[in-house]
N, C-alpha and C positions, 0 to 999 in steps of 0.2 A: 691494769688490764681490764676491758672491758666487759661489766655487771649488766646483763639485759636488767630493763627498770620494769619492763611491761608484760604482764602474764600473759602466757599461750593461753590463747582463747579458740581458734580455729581447727576444727578434726583432722586428725592425724591418724591415717591407719596403712601402714605397710604390710602389704600381704607375702613380699619377694613375687619372683618372676612366677606366673599366672598361665596357665591353660585357658584357652578360650572358653571350655566351660567353667572352669572355676570363675571366670571374671562371670558368669552370669551371677553368680552368686552375691556380686556386689549392687546388683540391681533393687529398686523398692520399690514396691506397689502400693505403698500407702503414699496417701493424699499431703500435704504438706498444711497443715494448720495456720491460722490465716493471722500474718501476723509474724510468721517463726519463719529462722533462717533458710533459703531455697537451699536442698540436696546439691550437692553437684561434684559428681563423678571424673575427678581427675586423673588421667594418666599419664606416667613419664617412663618410657621404655627401660631403664637403668634405674641401677641402687643411686639415691643422694650421694654426689658429693660434692667438692670446691663448684663445679660446672655449675649447679644449681643453686646457687647463695641467693641472685635474686628471689627464686620460687619459695627456697624454705623460708626468706627473710618473709616474704610475704604471709607465709604461715604464724610463722613464732612474732611476727610484730602484731598481729591480730589485723591486717587489713581487710584479711578475705570477710571476717567476720563484721567489720565496721562497714564495708559495702552490703550486709547483710547476707551473705555466704556460709553455708555449711560446707565446708572443703574435705572431701575424703579421698585422698591422695591414695593412688593405685598404683604399684610398682607394674607395668605389664610385659614386659619384656619385650619381642621383636613383635608380638603379636595385638600391639596396643593399636595400630591402624584398624584391625577387623575386629577390634574390642569396640572402638569408635562406631565403626559401619554397621555393625550390628546392633547399635544402642547399649551398650552395655556399658560403655564406659561415654561420659558425655562431652568431656573436651579431652584432645590429647595433643601432646605434644610428639613432634616425629622431624626428622631432617627431610626436604622436600622431597626426593630423589625415591626416597620408598613411597610417600602419599601418590608421586605421579604416575609410579608404575601401578600403583589401584587404580587410581583414574583412566588411566590408557586403556587397561584393561578393559574397561567399562563392565558393565552387569550390575545388580541391584545395591551391590555393594561398594560402588565405584561414587556414589554419589558424594563427595567428599566437596569440605571449603576450609581452605586458610584464613583464619581469620584474625592474627594478632603475630604480626613481625616480631619477633623476639630475640635471635640473634641475626643480625644485622650484614654478616660476611662470611666469610669460610670460615671453618675451624678444623680443616681435614687435611693435613698434606704429611707425604710419606716421609720417613723419618730415619736419618743411619748415623752409627757411631761416626764422629768425625775421621777417626784414623780408616773407614771403608773404602777399598777400593771399589768403592760404587761410588762414580762422579760424574756421569751422565745418566740420562734418561735406557740410552742402549743399555747400559752396562746391569739393568736390571733381569736381562732374560737369564732364568736359570733361577732366580733368585726366589725367597720363600718369604710373605708379608706379615708378620703376626698380628693380629685383630685382638678386639678383646672378646670376641668369640667369631665363628666363620658367617654368622647372619649378619654382619654388621654392616651397617649402612656407609663406614667408612672405606672398607673394603669397593665399594662400587666407584667412589671417586679416585682410590688408590689405581684400581684399574682402568680408570679414563687414561688417568694421567700417564702409565704407560703406554696406551693406547693410542697416544698422540704419536707415538715414536713405531706401531705398529704390534706391538707387543700384547699378546693375549692371552686371558686367564680360559684354561688351567693348561694350555699349551705350553706356553711361553714360563709361567709365574705359577707358584701355589699359595694357598692361605692356611694357614694355623692361626686356632683361636690359644692364644696364651694370657687372657685376662687382661689387666690394670695393673699401674702402681709397680710394685717391689718383683711382683709374678712377669710382665710385661718387660722390667728391663733385665731380670735376669736371663731372659728368652735370646734378648739380643746380644746382651756381653757371655754368654755362654754360648753363640753361635747356633742357636735351635732356630730360629730367625734373620735374614738377611737385613730386613727394615723393620719398621713397623707404620702399623696403621692405624693410628689415633687420633688425639685432638690435642688442642692447645694446651690447656689444662695439663694433660696427662706428660704433655713434652716438657713444659714450664718449672712441673715438680720435677723430673727428670733431673733437669740442668741444675736444679737449686743444690742438685746433690754434687755437684763438681764435675758432670759429664757432658761434655760436646758432645753438641747432635747437628748435623747437616739436614737441609730440609730441601726436599723438591715437591713444588709447583707445577702449574701452569700459570700464563696472564689469564686466561678465558675462566680461571674461578675467580678473581678479583672479585668479581658483581655479584658473585653466588652468597645470596643470603642462605641463615643453615638454619637451626632449629626453632622451628614455630608451631604456633598454638593451630589447631582446624577441631572441625566436628563435620558433622552433617549439614545439608541443605535443612532439613525439615526441624532440628533441633536449633539453627539461628533462625528461623521465620519463626520457631514458636516460643523461644526463648531469649530475645534479643535482650533484654534489660539484665538477663544471667550473664549475657557474654560482655555485655557493659560493662558493670561491675566488677567481672573476673578480670577483665583487662584491665581495669584503672586501679586494682589492688594489683598487680603485676606491674605495672607502670609505676605506683610510688615506689614498689619496692626495688624497682631498678634502681631509681633517681637514689634512693637511699643509700643501695650498695656504691655506687658510683661517688658518692659523695662522702663516703665512709667505709671502706671495703672492710676497715677491723672490726668497726661494730658491727657490719654486717656478720661476719664470722662468728664474731660470739654470738648471737641469736642463733647462729647455726647449732655452734657446738653445746648451746644450751637446750632448744628445742628438740636437736636431733643426738643426744648423748653416744648414741652409736658411732658416729665418726669422728669421736675422740680415740686415737692413735694408744692402743696401750703402752705403760713404759715410755710415754715421750710427754715431758710437761708441755702444758697449754702456750706457753710463750714459745718452746721450740717448735711446735707443729704451726702454731698461728705464722710465724717466720718464714716456713716453707710456704704455707696455705696463702700466703697473701702474694707472694710471687706469681704462685698458680692464677690464683682470682686476679690479679693486675694483668695478666697476661690476654684474660678474657674482657677486660673493661673495655677496650678499643670496640669490640663488636657490638657490646650493649649503650655506647654514647650513640645521642643524636647526628647525623649527618647536617648540615645547613640546609634550612626550610623545611628539614622532616618532621613527624611527630609519634611519638611513642605507638607503637604497634603497628605504624603504615606502612604499604608495600610500595615499591616503586615499579610501577607497571614495567619501564624497560627492564629490570632486572626479573622481574616474572618471567617475561621474554626469552632472555639471555639464558634461564634455566633449562626451558625448553628446549633450544638450540643446543646447549650442551650437552645436555643429555640424549639429544637423538643423533646427537653429531658421534656420542664418545660412547655406545653401546648403554645407556642406562635406562634409556626408557627405548622400547623396539621404534617410535615415531611420535613427532611432536604431536600435540595435543593443538589440533586446530582450534577449539573454544579455549583458548589458554586461560582468556577474562575469566571467565567464569570459575577457575580453580583457587584465585581468591576475592576478598573482599575487604574495603576498605570505608566500610558504611559506619563502624562504628568509632572511626579513630575522633573525631570531637569529643565523643564522652569517656573514649580511655584518657585522654587529656583533659578532663574536665573536673582538675583540683589545683591548689594554689602550690607550687613548688618549693615556693618559700616555707612554707610551712612542714614539709617534708624533710627541706634540706637543712632547716635549724633543727628540728629533730633529731637527724643523723649529727650534725656537727655537735650536739650537746650529749649524743649518748653515751651514759655509762659515767656522766659527772657525778660524784659524789654531793 
């Protein structure tokens, strides 16, 4: 079993789902002392889970501190985009659909820009029990989708999937917040919902328990990247070195996770003990969590010719078209090139991969 040999050095604050008002309390008016680490308020929309392993590893392995950053992790809930837009969060992560919605609406809080392409493919799909009578998309008429909560961005994708056959929410389908993990599974098995609208790691964890699922998606999803890091144009222009350092730490942690997923999970367990399940041995939990994490790795790996954090402009344009065609955003954003940047990609990749790979390969060695 992996035993972490590295001190946990990056700052960590878990504040729970926050209101925008309480987000303001995370800010600081003090100027950093010369030579001190740069403080970064980093927002993620959901409580940490196995799907956050590379981000958690960047904290637990000390990569952020090595890059000169003092990272405060804030769990924002669905208000994370507004938190970034108003400057209460410096760098956030979210799925593109919600970011595009805010940008398309316009106004003073719409000046957002995606800066690091984290999950390079789609995580969302609709899942039903294998024995479900639902066999075609048209069969979802009258069905209820269970999601982590009713504001989940995954429901946008699920609605778009069934929208390709003319089904619409709320006329033809329903939404119900059922949580994740055992609660979501119970809602599906117990018939409270007809299908789940979750993501890859959650589905993998369910199937690891011997429950077979069937999945529904559409070909248009294949080019859609998922969770992405974003900030405001103002923050990007004023803090390029912070963004570069942040992305480089994430890139290093992503490579570590891909190289040795078990070691990365060991970092997560030790850094965030609240992730450990009561009454389950670490070995038993690791076995299940590895299945979930391995399902995620294919979305973290680099495609040929791409670098860590890089966006494929063609995929950004496809997102615009998919979102506009399927009701995720009212209309395509004409100036879609301004919604992302690859200007920091060279800096993200300015590290020696062999050093990270060796660290991962030897992690936990006695």
